[in-house]
C-alpha positions in Angstrom: -14.3 -4.5 -3.2 -12.0 -5.1 -0.2 -9.8 -2.2 0.9 -6.4 -3.8 0.6 -4.6 -0.6 1.7 -5.6 -1.3 5.3 -3.4 -4.4 5.4 -0.4 -2.8 3.7 2.6 -2.0 6.0 3.9 1.5 5.4 7.6 0.7 5.9 10.8 0.2 3.8 13.2 0.3 6.8 15.9 -2.3 6.5 15.1 -3.2 2.9 18.1 -3.3 0.5 17.4 -1.7 -2.9 19.7 -2.5 -5.8 20.3 0.2 -8.4 21.7 -1.0 -11.7 23.1 2.4 -12.8 25.2 0.9 -15.6 22.2 0.3 -17.8 19.3 2.5 -16.5 21.1 5.6 -15.4 24.1 6.0 -17.6 23.9 8.8 -20.2 22.4 7.7 -23.5 21.2 9.7 -26.5 17.7 8.1 -26.2 17.4 8.5 -22.4 15.9 11.7 -21.1 18.2 13.2 -18.5 15.3 14.7 -16.6 13.8 11.2 -16.2 17.0 10.0 -14.6 17.3 13.0 -12.3 13.7 12.6 -11.2 14.1 8.9 -10.4 17.3 9.7 -8.5 15.2 12.0 -6.2 12.8 9.1 -5.8 15.7 6.9 -4.7 16.9 9.5 -2.2 13.3 9.6 -0.8 13.4 5.8 -0.3 16.7 6.1 1.4 15.4 8.8 3.7 12.5 6.4 4.6 15.0 3.9 5.8 15.9 1.7 2.7 19.6 0.9 2.0 20.7 1.7 -1.5 23.5 -0.3 -3.2 24.8 -0.2 -6.8 24.5 -3.5 -8.5 25.7 -4.9 -11.9 23.6 -7.2 -14.1 26.0 -8.2 -16.9 23.4 -9.4 -19.5 21.2 -6.3 -19.5 22.6 -5.2 -22.8 21.2 -8.4 -24.3 17.7 -8.0 -22.9 16.1 -5.9 -25.7 17.1 -8.3 -28.5 15.9 -11.4 -26.6 12.7 -9.7 -25.7 11.9 -8.6 -29.2 12.5 -12.0 -30.7 10.5 -13.9 -28.1 7.6 -11.4 -27.9 7.1 -10.8 -31.6 7.6 -14.5 -32.6 4.9 -15.5 -30.1 2.6 -12.6 -31.1 2.9 -13.6 -34.8 2.2 -17.2 -34.0 -0.9 -16.3 -32.0 -2.3 -13.7 -34.4 -1.1 -15.3 -37.7 -4.6 -16.3 -38.9 -6.1 -12.8 -38.2 -3.1 -11.0 -39.7 -3.8 -12.9 -43.0 -7.6 -12.6 -43.0 -8.4 -9.4 -41.2 -5.2 -7.3 -41.2 -7.0 -3.9 -41.2 -8.5 -4.7 -37.8 -5.0 -4.2 -36.3 -3.5 -0.8 -35.7 -0.8 0.1 -38.3 2.1 -0.1 -35.8 0.9 -3.2 -34.1 0.3 -5.0 -37.4 3.8 -4.1 -38.6 5.5 -5.3 -35.4 3.5 -8.6 -35.4 4.5 -9.2 -39.0 8.2 -8.7 -38.1 7.7 -11.7 -35.7 7.0 -13.9 -38.7 10.5 -13.1 -40.1 12.4 -14.8 -37.2 13.5 -18.4 -37.6 13.1 -21.2 -35.1 16.8 -20.9 -34.5 16.4 -17.2 -33.6 13.7 -18.1 -31.1 15.8 -20.8 -29.5 18.8 -18.6 -29.2 16.7 -15.8 -27.7 15.4 -18.3 -25.1 19.0 -19.3 -24.3 19.8 -15.6 -23.7 16.6 -15.3 -21.6 17.9 -18.1 -19.4 21.2 -16.3 -18.9 19.4 -13.0 -18.1 17.2 -14.8 -15.5 20.3 -16.3 -13.9 22.0 -12.9 -13.6 18.9 -11.3 -12.0 18.6 -14.3 -9.6 22.2 -13.8 -8.5 21.7 -10.1 -7.8 18.4 -10.7 -6.0 20.3 -12.9 -3.5 22.0 -9.7 -2.3 19.1 -7.2 -2.5 15.4 -7.2 -1.7 14.3 -4.9 -4.6 15.5 -3.2 -7.8 14.5 0.4 -8.5 14.9 2.1 -11.9 13.2 4.5 -14.3 10.2 2.9 -15.9 10.7 4.4 -19.3 13.5 6.2 -21.1 11.3 9.2 -21.7 8.5 11.0 -19.7 4.9 10.2 -20.6 4.4 12.1 -23.9 1.8 14.7 -24.7 -0.7 13.9 -27.4 0.5 16.8 -29.5 3.6 15.8 -31.5 3.6 12.2 -30.2 5.9 9.8 -32.1 4.6 6.2 -31.9 8.1 4.9 -32.8 9.9 6.5 -29.9 9.4 3.5 -27.6 11.2 1.2 -30.0 14.4 3.2 -30.2 17.2 2.8 -27.7 17.0 0.6 -24.6 13.8 -0.7 -23.0 13.6 -0.4 -19.3 10.5 -2.7 -19.0 11.9 -5.5 -21.1 14.1 -7.0 -18.3 10.9 -7.8 -16.4 9.1 -9.1 -19.5 12.0 -11.5 -20.1 12.5 -12.6 -16.5 8.9 -12.6 -15.3 9.8 -10.8 -12.1 7.1 -8.8 -10.3 7.4 -5.1 -11.1 5.3 -2.0 -10.6 5.5 1.5 -12.0 4.6 4.5 -9.8 4.7 8.2 -10.4 7.7 10.0 -9.0 7.6 13.5 -10.3 7.4 15.7 -13.4 9.8 17.2 -15.9 10.3 21.0 -16.2 7.7 20.8 -19.0 5.1 19.2 -16.7 5.3 15.7 -18.1 5.0 12.8 -15.6 7.9 10.4 -14.8 7.6 6.9 -13.6 9.8 4.9 -11.2 9.9 1.1 -11.5 10.2 -1.2 -8.5 10.9 -4.9 -9.1 11.4 -7.8 -6.7 12.1 -11.5 -6.3 10.0 -14.2 -7.9 6.5 -14.3 -6.3 7.5 -11.5 -3.8 4.8 -9.1 -4.9 4.0 -8.2 -1.3 7.4 -6.5 -0.8 7.1 -4.7 -4.2 3.7 -3.4 -3.3 4.8 -2.5 0.2 7.7 -0.4 -1.1 5.5 1.3 -3.7 2.8 2.1 -1.2 5.3 3.5 1.3 6.8 5.8 -1.2 3.4 7.0 -2.5 2.2 7.7 1.0 5.2 9.8 1.5 5.5 11.5 -1.9 1.8 11.6 -2.8 2.6 12.2 -6.5 -0.6 10.4 -7.4 -2.5 13.4 -6.2 -0.9 15.7 -8.8 -1.7 16.1 -12.5 0.2 17.6 -15.4 -0.2 21.3 -15.7 -1.7 21.3 -19.2 
């Protein structure tokens, strides 16, 4: 397998990074404050490496989760409908329940969600005319431990990955630290359409500097 790391440029100098704090960083009951604080440190590290940080506003972000759920679950139900009817027990309980929800949406719901999706893509396109990348937390919570894991936790509150499901923009999640309890936190880097090279370059540069991938949870 080729060693692609040899061709990666370890540099973010001159890149402009947009930070949509109004959605990803604002206090929210379902968003872990340690996650936000840890990603803020990651942003500071990128700035120290030469990137320029600017706050940006993406007006339609509050509509993302609803549009994503309708499109994703409607399409999942349509694809899996036969097996859901004939072999339902071969699906995990949570997956089966979510796919069946997709069968409850109407064609009108799907069309409206696609209209919202178009609006969201336009808003992101406008912001990405001014910045090279967007950097945010990956999830609202740190990676959970097996003990006490709540499988419904990811469907409550905002989704930080849904904007890139809806827009199709290239995005990568990289480790950026740990909570006080030793749980890992992810930082998400997203870029312009088909600009995976810049996304990967920024992720590689940060990781070569921070080297969080060499560390593991303490339990």
